[in-house]
Every structure is written in C-alpha cells, then in structure tokens.
N, C-alpha and C positions, 0 to 999 in steps of 0.2 A: 096664710101670711102673704102679704102683698110682695111683689117683686122689688119694689122699692126699698122695703124694709130689710129684705135679704141683702140687697146690694149695699145699702148703708151700713150694714153690720158686717160685712165681709172684710177681710184683711187687706184685699187689694185697694178697697175704698179707703180704709183708714190710712193705708200707705200714701195713696195719692193726695189726700188731704193733709197729711204731715208734711209732704213735699212742697205742696202749695202754700202752707203756711210759712215754711222756711223761706220759700223764695220771695214771698211779699215782703218779708222783714230783712231780707239780706242785702248787704252792701253791694254785691254784684248787680242786683236789680236797680238799686238807686244809681249805680255808676253808669249802667246802660241807658237809664232814663235822661241822665244829664248828657251824656254823649249825644243821645238822639236829639234832645233840645238845642244843644250847641250846633249840631249839623243842620237842623231845619232853619236855624238863623244864620247860617253861614252863606258866604258868597259862592261857594262850591254848590251848594244846594240850589240856589237861585239860578246859576248857570245851567246846572243839570235839568231843572224844571223847565227852563226856557228851550232847551235842545229837545227834550222829550216831548214837550207840548207844542213844538212848531207845527206848521202846516205840513202837507204832505211833500213839501220839498219840490225838487225838479221833476218828480213823477208827473205832476199834473200840468206842467207847462213845458215838458220836454216834446221834442218831435214825435216821440212815441204816442203821445196823446192825439196829437194832429193826424197822425197815421192812423191810429185806431178810429178816430172820429171820421175820417174818410171812408174807412173800410165800412163802417156802420151805415154811412149814407148810401154806398154802393149796394150793401145788402138789402137796405130798405127799398131802394128803387128797383132792384130786381124782384123784390118781394110783391111790390106792387102789379108787377106783371104776372108773376107765377101765383100768387095766392088764390085767384079766382078758379085756376085749374086744379090746385092742391085742394081746395074745399069742396070741389065738385067730384073728386076721386073717390072710389070705393074704400080705399084704405082709411081715407079721412072720415068717412061715414061710419065705418066699422069703429074706428077709434073713438069717436063721439059717442056712439051708441054703448060701447063698454064702460065708458067713464060715467055717463049719465045713470047707468043701471048700478055701477059700483057705488056711486054717491049714496045711494039708499041702503047700503049695507050697514048692518049694526056692528059688524066686527071690523071690516075693512073700508068702511065710509072714510074714516079720517085719511086714509092714504089716497083714496081715489079722489076726494076733494082737493088734494094738493097737485092733481094732474101728473103728467109724465115726470115733471121735476122731482115730484115726492118719491116716484118709483126709482128714479135714478139715485137719489140720495140715499134711499133705504138700502138699495142694492149695494152701494158703496159701504154703508155701515155694516152690513151683514156679509161683506167680502170674504172673510176667511170661512165662514159657515157654508156659504154658497160653494166655494172652491172645494171644501171637504166633502161636501155632499156629492158633488159631481165627479170628483176623482176617487174618493175612498168608499163611498156608499153605493152609488149608482155605477160607478166604474164604466162610463160612457166611453166610446173609442176616440172621439175627435172633440167633442164639445169642451171638456175640461181644459184643453189646451188653447182654445180660441174664446172661451166665453167673456173673459175679462177685457180682451181687445174689442170684441163686439159691444160690450157696455160702454168702452171708452168712446167707440166710433158713434154709438147711439147719443152719448152725451155731446160730442161734438156737434152732430147734425141738430140736436135739439137747440144747443145754443144759438147756431145759425139761423135755424127757423125762428126763433124767439126775436131775433133782430129783424128778420124780414116781415114778421106779421105785426110789428109795433105799429101804432098810428102815426108815429113820427120817428125819425132817426134817434137811436138811443144815444144817451151820453156814455162815453168809454168808461168803464169802471176799472181804472188804473190804481195802482197801489204802489207803495214803495218796495215790494218785493218782485215785481214783475221783471225789472231789468236785471238784478242779481241771478235769478233763475235763468233768464234767457241767456245771460253771460255765459254761464257754466255749461248749458246745453250747447251754446254756439262753439265754445272752446273745445268740448268734447267731440263735436261734429269735425272741426278742423284736425283735431288729433287723429281721428279716425282714418282721415284720408293721408295724413303725413306719416304716421306710424302704423302701417298695416302690412306686415309680412304676409299674412293670410287675410285678406279682405273680408271674407264671409265671416270669420271669426271676429274680426274688429267690428263688423256690423252687429253681431250677437252681443258683444261686450259692451258697445255703445247703448244699444237697446236695453240691456239689463241695468245699466248705469243711470240712464235719464228717462226711460220711457214713462215711469210712473210718477215723474215730476210733472207731467202733463195735468195730472189730476189737481195740482195747484191752481193751474188756470181755469180748468173747468169748474171746480167747486166754488172758487171765488166768483164766477159768472153765473153758476146755477142757483146759489142762495139768493133769495129775493127779498127776504125779510126775517125778522127774529123767529117767525114760526118755522120757518124751514130750518134755521140754525138750531132751535131747540129739537126740532124733530130728528135731525141728524145726531145731534148730541145724545139724545136719549137712546137711540138705536144702537149707537157705538157702545154706550155704557151698558145696556142690558145685554148685548151679546157678549161682551166681556164677562159680566156677571155670570151668564150660563156656562161660560168656559171655566171660571174660577170654580163654580160648583162641581164641574166635572173633574177639575183637578184635585179639589179636596176629596171627592169620592176615590180617586185613584190612590191618594195617599192613605185613606182608611182601609182599602182592601189590599195595599201593599203591591200594586201592579209590578208584574216582573220587568226588569230592566237589564240591557247589556252590561257585562261585566266591566267593560272599559269606561263606563260613566263614573265609576268610583274607584279609589285605590284600596288595596288590602288594608292600609293603615287606618281607613275609614270604615270601622266595624259597626259603628252605631248608625250608619246611613243605611237604612233597609229598603228604600225606594226613592226614586225622584220623579216627580209628576211632569207630564208633557202634554196632556190632554189631546187635542187634535193634531197638534203640530208635530210630533214626533221628535222634538227637541226640548229638553228642559230649559235650555238658555232662551230660546225664542218665547217659549212659555213664560219665563220670568220677565222678559222684556215686554210682553204683551200686557202683563199686570202692571208693570212699571208705568206703562204709557196711559192706562185707564183708571188706576187707583185714584190719582189725584182728580181726575175729571168727574169720578163718582163723589169725592169729597166736595169738590166745587158745587155739585147739585145740592148736596146737604145744607150748604150756606146759602143757595140761591132760592130754594123753595121756602114757602112760608108755612105750610101746613106740618104740624109736628110729627104727624104719622109719616108723612113723606121724607121729613129729615131722617127719622129713625130708620126707614127702609134704606136710604142712601148711605147712611153710616154703616148699616149692616152689609151693604154692597162693598163699601170701601174695605172693611175689615175681612170680607171673604177674600177679596182681591189680594190684601196683604198676606193673609195665610196661604193663599195658593202660591204667591211668589216665594214665601218662605220654604214651602214644601217642594219647590224645584231644585233645591239645594245649589242653586246657581249663585256663586259668590259675586260674580259681576252684577248680576240682577239685584242681589242684596245691596251692593254698594250703590248702584243707582237708585234703588228705592230709598235708601237713606238720604241721597242728594235731593230726591223728589220731595220727601216729607220735610226736609229742612227748608227748601225753597217755598214750598206751599205754606208752611207755618210762618215763615218771615213775611210772606206776602198778605196772609189773610188773618192768621189768629196764632199769636206767639204762644198761646197757651198750650198748643200742640206739641211745642218743644219739650215740656214737663212729662207729656204723654209718651213721647218719642224716647226720652231717657229711660222711663219705666218700662218700656216694650223692649228696649235694647238690654237692660239689665236681665229681665225675665227670660229673653231669647237666648242669652248667653248660659243659661242653666239647663237649656235643652240639650241632651247628649248629642244628637245629630248636628247642631249648630256648633257646639264645642268642638265636635270632632272635625267638621269641615274648616272651621277657623284655625283650630290649633295645627292642622296639617300643614298649613302655610308656613309655620315656624319650624319645621322639621327638616333634616338633612335629606329625607326622602322626597320632599316636594322640591327642594332645589335641584336634586339629581333629575327628578321627573321633567321639570321644565327646561332644563338644559339638554335633555336626551329625548327629542321627539316633541316636546312641550312648547308652550308659546314662545319662551326665550329662544330656543333654537331656531323656530319658525321665523320670528322676527329678525334674527341675525342673518339667516339665509336670505330673506326678502330684501334686505339692504343691500347684500352682496349683488343680487340682481338689478337693483336700482342703480349701482355704480356703472353698469354697463351703458346706461342711456338715462342720465340723471335729469336732463332738461325737458325732454318729451316723453320719457317713460319707455317701459318695455313693450307696450301696446295694449289696447283694450281687449279684454277677454283672454290674455295671454298668461296671467299668472294670479294666484291668490283667491280665486272665486270659482263659482259653479261652472261658468263657461269654459274656463281653463281646465278644470276637472273633467268636463265632458269630452274635450278633444285631446288633450295632452300630446301636442305635436312634436316638441322636441324631446329626444331621448335623454338628453344630458341634463334635464331639469328635473328637480324633485317636486312634483305636483301635490299640493295640499291647500286646504283652507288656512290662510295666514292668521285668521282669528283677530283681525284688527282692520276695520273697514278703512280706517284713514291710511294705514300703511298700504292697503291694496290699491287705494285710489293713487297714492304716491309713486308705488312701483309700476302701475299700468299706465299712468298719464304724466308721470315725471313732476317736476316742480311747477311746471306752468299749470297743469291741470290741478294739481294739489292747491296751489295758491288760489285759484278761482273757486275751488271747493270750500276752503276755509272762509274766504271772503263771502260767499253764499251763506255759510252757517252764521258768521258774525253779523251779516245783515239781518238774517232771520231773528237772532237773539236781540239785536238792537231794535228792530221793529217790534218784537214782543214786549220789550220794556216800554216803548212808546204807546203800544195798546194798553198796558197795565196803567200807565200814567193817565191816559184818556179817559179809561172806564173806571179808575179808581177815584176819580175826583168826586163822582156822584155816590160811590160807595162810602167813602170817608164822611161824607156829609149825611149819610144814611137818609137819602131822599126817598120819600114814599110816593113816588109818581107812578103813573100808570106805565111808564116805560122804566123798568127796574134796571139797574145797573147790571151788566154783565161781567163785572169785575171778578166774582169768585168762579165763574165758569172760565174766564180768560186765564185766571192764575192757575186752574187745574190744568188746561190745555199747555200753558207755558212751562209749568213744572214737569208735566209728562214728556214734552219734547226734549227739555234739559235732560231728563233722565235717559232717554233713548241715546241722545248723543254721548252720555257718559259711557253707557254700555257698548256703544260703537268701539270703543278703544279696547275691549276684550273680545267682541265677536263681530262676524260679519253680518251685522243685523239687517242691513239693506239688501243682502242677497236674496231674501224672502219677498216676493213681489208685494204681498198684503201688507207687510210692514212698512215697506216705502210708499204704498198708496195711502196707508193710514196716516203715516207721518205727515205727508204733504197735503192731504185732505184737512187734517187738524190744523196745519199752518194756514192754510187758506180760511178756515173758520175763524182762527185768531185775527187774521188780517181783516175779514169782514166785520168783526166786532168793532175793530178801531178805527177802520178807515172807509167801510163801505156800508155801514149800517144805515137804514132808512127808518127814522124814527116814526114817520107818518103812519107806516104800515105795522109798525111794532106796536102801536097803540091799539090795533083792532082787536 
C-alpha cells in the first residue's frame, strides 16, 4: 500500500479535510475576505503602502553616507599603495594556493569557490557548534574564550581588505538599520563612562550588551549576492536541524535533568531536552528562531523533494521545541507560526489549530500548562520565581531610574560573576528588557526599544518590497526572497517575545545569530544586487 493511500485513509487526514471544508463555507471566512478587500481599497492601506515602499529614506542622503564614501576612498587609495606588497607576501601566496587547490575538491569545492567570505559566513552559521566543540569536546585552555573575537577580527580585516583591493572606491552599503544600531551602541558607551562605580565591570557589561551587534554591520557588508545569502541561510537551518535531531534523541532516551527544572506537581514531565546548550529555554528559543526559516525554504525551493525535506526539518524543530517543555518558547513558537501563516500561507492557521488541540491531549503539555493555573505556581513565582525577581529588579531601578544601576551590575551573567555588593540579591532576572532597564535606566531602555521598533519597521518594509514579486508569482531568474524574509522576520519576532521571559541575549551565539539574521533581512530588502543574483 502506498504512503499516500495510508495518509488519505487516516483519521488525522479526514479531520483536517473536515476542518478545511467547514472553513471554506464558514461565515467567518467570508467576513475575513470582506474585511481584507475593504482594507486593500482603503486610504489607510494606500498610506501604509506608500510608507513601506518608500526609498531608503535619510540613510542614503545623510552625512553618514558621505562619511562612509570618504572612508572607502581613503581605504582604496591606501590599498593602491599597499596591495603590491600584500600580493607579493608569503601569506598571500599560501592563501591563493590553498584556495586554488580547494576549488577542485568534490566535497568542499563549493566553500572554497566562495573565497574567504564564504568561510567567514559558514563559521558564523556554525557558531554554536564550533563553540560547543571547542569548549566541551576538545576542552582547549584558551581558544574557546577568544575564537569568536578572532573570527570577528578576521571579518573586520576582510571587509577592509575588500575595499582596498577594489578597482575603484566602493559605494557605501548603508541601510535604514545602521543609525539605530549605532545610536544604541553610542548611548551604551556614554552610560559606561557616566555610570561606572567599577569601571572594569562596566566594560564587561558593555561588551556583553553590544559586542555581538557588530555582526550586523559585518554580515551586511560581507554578503555579496544571493548566493552568499542562500549559503548562510542553508548553513543556519541545517545546523539547527542537527541540533533538533539531537534534542529529539534526548527526549526518546529521557536524558536526566536537574530536579529544579520541574515542580513536583508536574509528574508527567519525564525530561526536558537541552541538546548542546545546557538550558531547555535556550534550546527552545533556538528552535523558535530557525523553524520559520526552514518553513520559508519549503516555500522557496521548487523541487518537491526539497520541499518535503524542509517541511520535515520544520516539523523536527517544532517537536524539539515542544520537548524542551519551555512555556516561554511555546508561546514564542505560537507567535512565530501565526506571523508566518499570515504572511505566507493562511492555510497554516488551520494546521496550527489542529496541532494545538492535539498538543493539549499530551500529558506533559497538559501538566505544564495546567500548572500555571494552580495555587502552587502562584506561590512559586512569588517566592523566588519570576514575579519576585521582577519586583526586586524594579526596586533597584528606583535607585537610579534615569541612567540605571550600571552596566554589568545586575540581572545578567556579568553581575553573577562578580557580585560586588553584599546587600544585593544577585540572580538572572529572566527578562532581558527588564535587565536593560535596570542596568541602563530609562535612557538606555528607550534607545533599546527604539532600536527594536526600527528593526520591526525595517522588516515590514523588506517584506513589502520582496512580497510584491511573490504575490505576482513572477517566474523570473531572480526569484522573490519573500518566503525566506518572512521566515527570518517571524523568527526574530519570536526571539523578541521570548526575551520577555528569559535573558536570551545573555548567550553570545543567540545575539550573534539574531543580528546576523537581521543583517540578512536588510540585505534582501535594501542591499540586494540583482545582476549577481542572476548568475
């Protein structure tokens, strides 16, 4: 019997078909279609389309553009003097020989043909796997602590070298997110000097808060064409797929977990998966970030076998997120699926409803959700849980509401490492927004929220720009990147939702991934080069 016959005869298939038939003839669907048609014909829609489809705005005509153009000219002139010496050096000859030999490799030829740019982008895509291998597998003494800074330095030098070796000064690759990111970095630097009772701790706190935002600038300058974008996108998704399989394996074998990861009232929770991260919450957020990107690939590719594979990848990530038992990650995943379905395929909403109903019948899901409604949970959250932590954090904010308590002084890893003040209860505040508010005050918090709002608005503009070709279903050689952009945008939104319940950006690789994906999204909407994409 064929697999299709088995599927069509199953109870789940008949249930889905019954829901689809009821939905097609429902008054709710007709009402939604009427509201949608009215909105598309409204003045509000025309104004919104004009805003989202506007040019790059002040970013291309501001003084920043002129400054970057001047800087590119300086680098180019310096390169005209320096390049002969560089090309005659032993290091350059070794580099050329290695890459010439590597291009002929059947396995890694695709990587060597992309040059050093491809190596840097691939290393960024494998960030968490490389970090895990160096820290926990090889257990090297120094390299695990500095390898990511070395990679960042290599990327900076390569970006500068790329501008020096160009045949003519390169046009600045500015975008609408450059200024908001720089504003937050600058305000954080000012607060580091203004509020620094212990300057070394302030420097560490500032570094933990803004260092990995630099990847936004680097990735947006490193990606040369669609080939680089797709390469990095695929590496990210495939790495997350491997981690999801490891998480599913952990659930199958019921890997042991600490007793404080669950409460006594949650007897049906036999394990919580965490893969290589050591935290089920980070594991869940990792799946939240990449599951919609895998779904975006399923809509982007044209081969049905590839589509089936990426749907399998998507479902594996969703199951891995489910097995983390992280309620915050579950909520973020629901938001992700909702956003992706509304943007790409509204039929996924029916599938989401079926999955939600089925999940509620799982004992461990019912146990985790039902525990939220018990007096025991209320007592737990008010006695050492998030409720009491957030209350204590707000009391510390009242000591210095404008400029904050000081970077690295409360609520995160840097504060936990030092614990300077004896009268403070040190703990992870489990809310990254509240951590920023307490450490940087209303000044820094306002700049951080403006940065995130700018990111969301820029993401909407990218979706509008790339979605026009997608909606017309253009079959051109330069395919619309809309489903990929929708996956990236939904994943970023999911991380921002989860940040309300966890210090997600305390993990360096999560911040590096977040801002790298933000750079990929900006490239697709504002920096894309169609001429190279057609190759």
